[in-house]
C-alpha positions as MATLAB code, in Angstrom:
seq = 'MNLKGNTIFITGGGSGIGKALAEALHKLGNKVIISGRRRGRLAQTIEANPGMDSIELDVADPQSIRRVTEELVAKYPALNVLINNAGIMKIDDASTPIDDDLISRTITTNLMGPIRLTSALVEHMKKQESAAILIVSSVLGFTPMAMTAVYSSTKAALHSYSQSLRFKLKNTPVRVLEIIPPWVRTELLNSSEEPRAMPLGEFLQGTIDALATDADEILVPQAKFLRDQQGPQEASFVNSFNEQLEQPSVLA';
ca = [
      10.186 -116.165  172.381;
       9.401 -112.565  172.216;
      12.139 -111.184  170.160;
      11.644 -107.652  170.951;
      11.519 -104.936  173.856;
      13.913 -107.201  175.999;
      16.948 -106.473  178.287;
      19.355 -109.369  177.258;
      22.633 -110.401  178.684;
      24.585 -112.656  176.490;
      28.097 -113.818  177.386;
      30.730 -114.797  174.918;
      29.323 -111.499  172.839;
      32.630 -110.106  171.589;
      33.012 -112.687  168.770;
      31.556 -115.788  166.859;
      28.009 -116.958  167.536;
      27.584 -114.841  170.579;
      28.317 -111.653  168.735;
      26.074 -112.397  165.990;
      23.391 -113.398  168.121;
      23.723 -110.006  170.174;
      23.905 -107.991  166.755;
      20.903 -109.523  165.494;
      18.739 -109.103  168.684;
      20.246 -105.698  168.912;
      18.534 -104.837  165.642;
      15.472 -106.221  166.441;
      15.105 -103.271  168.982;
      16.475 -105.365  172.412;
      18.631 -103.756  175.011;
      21.729 -105.832  174.658;
      24.653 -105.986  177.046;
      27.625 -108.248  176.246;
      30.397 -109.771  178.126;
      33.392 -111.274  177.429;
      37.445 -111.469  178.800;
      38.739 -109.581  175.744;
      38.358 -105.670  176.414;
      39.580 -105.105  172.705;
      36.817 -107.396  171.411;
      34.031 -106.009  173.577;
      35.005 -102.365  172.538;
      34.886 -103.221  168.740;
      31.599 -104.709  168.986;
      29.545 -102.220  171.090;
      31.343  -99.134  168.976;
      29.669 -100.771  165.645;
      26.484 -101.367  167.528;
      25.566  -97.748  169.166;
      23.075  -98.374  171.842;
      24.732 -101.661  173.035;
      26.535 -102.097  176.412;
      29.480 -104.192  177.424;
      30.855 -105.679  180.751;
      33.993 -107.709  181.226;
      33.074 -111.006  182.804;
      35.316 -114.361  183.186;
      32.700 -117.122  183.305;
      35.358 -119.329  184.961;
      35.831 -117.089  187.947;
      32.964 -117.320  190.682;
      34.146 -113.824  191.846;
      33.809 -112.017  188.554;
      30.134 -113.952  188.122;
      29.322 -112.488  191.582;
      30.393 -108.978  190.655;
      29.069 -108.939  187.416;
      25.260 -110.126  188.459;
      25.157 -107.743  191.198;
      26.005 -104.844  188.705;
      23.660 -106.192  186.062;
      20.686 -106.436  188.259;
      21.452 -102.933  189.749;
      21.919 -101.313  186.610;
      19.549 -103.253  184.358;
      16.516 -104.113  186.855;
      14.389 -105.086  183.648;
      16.870 -107.948  182.463;
      14.731 -110.698  181.519;
      17.066 -112.637  178.908;
      20.303 -114.562  179.927;
      22.101 -116.170  177.071;
      24.752 -118.587  178.151;
      27.219 -118.760  175.196;
      30.517 -118.192  176.050;
      32.720 -121.436  175.774;
      36.066 -122.630  174.549;
      36.952 -125.848  172.598;
      40.397 -127.495  172.646;
      41.360 -130.778  170.734;
      42.259 -133.837  173.195;
      42.835 -137.254  173.201;
      41.249 -139.397  175.509;
      43.033 -142.658  174.562;
      46.035 -140.659  176.263;
      46.642 -138.600  179.362;
      44.774 -134.961  178.997;
      46.285 -132.189  180.283;
      44.588 -131.224  183.610;
      44.744 -127.639  182.486;
      42.682 -128.225  179.649;
      40.276 -130.431  181.334;
      39.693 -127.985  184.181;
      39.421 -124.886  181.991;
      36.964 -126.694  179.506;
      34.512 -127.768  182.188;
      34.906 -124.577  184.619;
      33.921 -122.534  181.370;
      31.686 -124.371  179.207;
      29.617 -125.950  182.068;
      30.252 -124.488  185.644;
      30.092 -121.239  184.052;
      26.735 -121.244  182.735;
      25.461 -123.114  186.020;
      26.895 -120.548  188.383;
      25.743 -117.376  186.140;
      22.089 -118.848  185.920;
      22.174 -119.643  189.546;
      23.158 -115.999  190.531;
      20.360 -114.671  188.360;
      17.662 -116.809  188.148;
      15.755 -115.215  191.087;
      16.008 -111.825  189.394;
      14.639 -113.548  186.197;
      11.745 -115.224  188.178;
      10.512 -111.790  189.271;
       9.980 -110.607  185.630;
       6.826 -110.508  183.875;
       8.266 -112.691  180.979;
      11.866 -113.980  181.099;
      13.955 -116.663  179.229;
      17.303 -118.556  179.804;
      19.027 -119.663  176.779;
      21.979 -122.082  176.901;
      23.870 -122.569  173.806;
      24.919 -126.403  173.692;
      26.058 -128.251  170.583;
      25.040 -131.308  168.302;
      28.321 -132.847  169.736;
      26.401 -133.080  172.990;
      24.443 -135.808  170.889;
      26.895 -137.063  168.647;
      30.448 -136.530  170.351;
      33.725 -135.684  168.210;
      36.368 -137.870  169.458;
      39.230 -135.324  169.124;
      37.427 -132.744  171.448;
      36.138 -135.513  173.991;
      36.004 -133.079  177.172;
      34.333 -130.281  174.770;
      31.745 -132.818  173.856;
      31.158 -134.002  177.187;
      30.484 -130.459  178.467;
      27.874 -129.658  175.919;
      25.937 -133.217  176.777;
      26.146 -132.101  180.535;
      24.812 -128.740  179.463;
      21.580 -130.453  177.552;
      21.000 -132.188  180.707;
      21.206 -129.310  182.773;
      18.832 -127.376  180.406;
      16.196 -130.111  180.676;
      16.460 -130.154  184.598;
      16.291 -126.231  184.648;
      13.279 -126.331  182.356;
      11.214 -128.842  184.432;
      11.939 -126.909  187.621;
      11.053 -123.323  186.022;
       7.776 -124.925  184.650;
       5.409 -122.926  186.687;
       7.553 -119.490  186.604;
       7.369 -116.813  183.789;
      10.732 -118.290  182.777;
      11.304 -119.985  179.597;
      14.498 -122.271  179.007;
      15.577 -122.663  175.563;
      18.517 -124.540  174.491;
      20.233 -123.474  171.073;
      21.884 -126.391  169.544;
      24.360 -125.302  166.766;
      25.875 -127.644  164.259;
      29.628 -126.808  163.005;
      29.446 -123.268  162.263;
      32.163 -121.010  160.515;
      33.570 -119.452  163.869;
      37.090 -118.797  165.392;
      36.391 -122.220  167.009;
      38.802 -124.810  165.821;
      39.677 -122.430  163.236;
      36.653 -122.747  161.312;
      36.109 -119.443  160.048;
      36.930 -120.694  156.315;
      35.809 -124.348  156.850;
      33.657 -125.140  153.754;
      32.229 -128.198  155.841;
      30.872 -125.707  158.353;
      27.630 -123.869  158.062;
      28.083 -120.118  156.934;
      27.451 -118.170  160.236;
      25.193 -115.720  158.538;
      22.949 -118.737  157.390;
      22.932 -120.220  161.098;
      22.036 -116.874  162.609;
      18.994 -116.381  160.497;
      17.889 -119.958  161.188;
      18.382 -119.369  164.758;
      16.169 -116.235  165.042;
      13.524 -117.820  163.002;
      13.370 -120.660  165.454;
      13.399 -118.450  168.375;
      10.345 -116.738  167.233;
       8.587 -120.200  167.811;
       7.479 -121.995  170.720;
      10.090 -124.730  170.507;
      12.331 -125.220  173.477;
      15.043 -126.825  171.569;
      16.363 -124.331  168.641;
      17.719 -126.121  165.945;
      18.554 -125.126  162.365;
      17.852 -128.305  159.792;
      21.714 -129.229  159.523;
      21.698 -129.669  163.233;
      18.553 -131.776  163.603;
      20.160 -134.847  162.037;
      22.925 -135.385  164.621;
      20.786 -134.193  167.374;
      18.285 -137.078  166.613;
      20.869 -140.080  166.306;
      20.492 -141.239  170.052;
      19.296 -144.634  170.446;
      19.973 -148.101  169.707;
      22.607 -147.490  166.665;
      24.096 -144.395  168.381;
      27.321 -146.183  168.864;
      27.938 -147.214  165.352;
      26.801 -143.731  163.992;
      29.224 -142.158  166.336;
      32.210 -144.267  165.097;
      30.977 -143.329  161.478;
      30.805 -139.699  162.371;
      34.238 -139.642  163.664;
      35.756 -141.965  160.945;
      34.536 -139.437  158.237;
      36.200 -136.609  160.221;
      39.377 -138.418  160.338;
      39.764 -138.483  156.336;
      40.668 -134.923  155.782;
      41.586 -133.495  158.838;
      39.640 -130.745  160.983;
      42.832 -129.240  161.261;
      44.032 -129.439  157.495;
];
């Protein structure tokens, strides 16, 4: 992927991985527009990065998506990169009744949001000389974490969607890339100080390096092992993975 001279729209750009990606791509000479629900976070980010723009967007709301995409196409006709990053992660227990609001909000935000947003912008992207749609999934889409069953399921679905989208766009100027993060020190699951998680700066550098290649799946080395565990021994590995996580609790 060409990392300079793009017009980039990134969801969930006010914190965590989204903010880190937005700032890194901004520094590389791209026009970056960030979005999110929290106006204060967006304001802080663009204030710290002169030239960056922001727009409020709730990816769980189809009307918000419709309004924002119409505004984006009108105001930024050169828009050629979409990064579907916004997501939520909640603890659940699939062995008991899961709160219906948790199910609905997680699937609507993590899965339906990126699909709706991509659908709203894909025709515009196809008109560009060169374009890219990036989808942020997770290693948990390949090796699920049992205490976040719904979240892990949405990330598995995003991987499937990315593959279908890539195939259908293969004869267009639009590349489809899947960023597959490992456990990173962000606000998700209060992991900002978690020693077992990958430092955000280290993840960011590895991700930018991988984006500069021709790879369709953007992986840092720490993510590759969990991404590659699918196969005949998958169930055994998933059990072992979750048993290890239960030793010192993620929430400790």
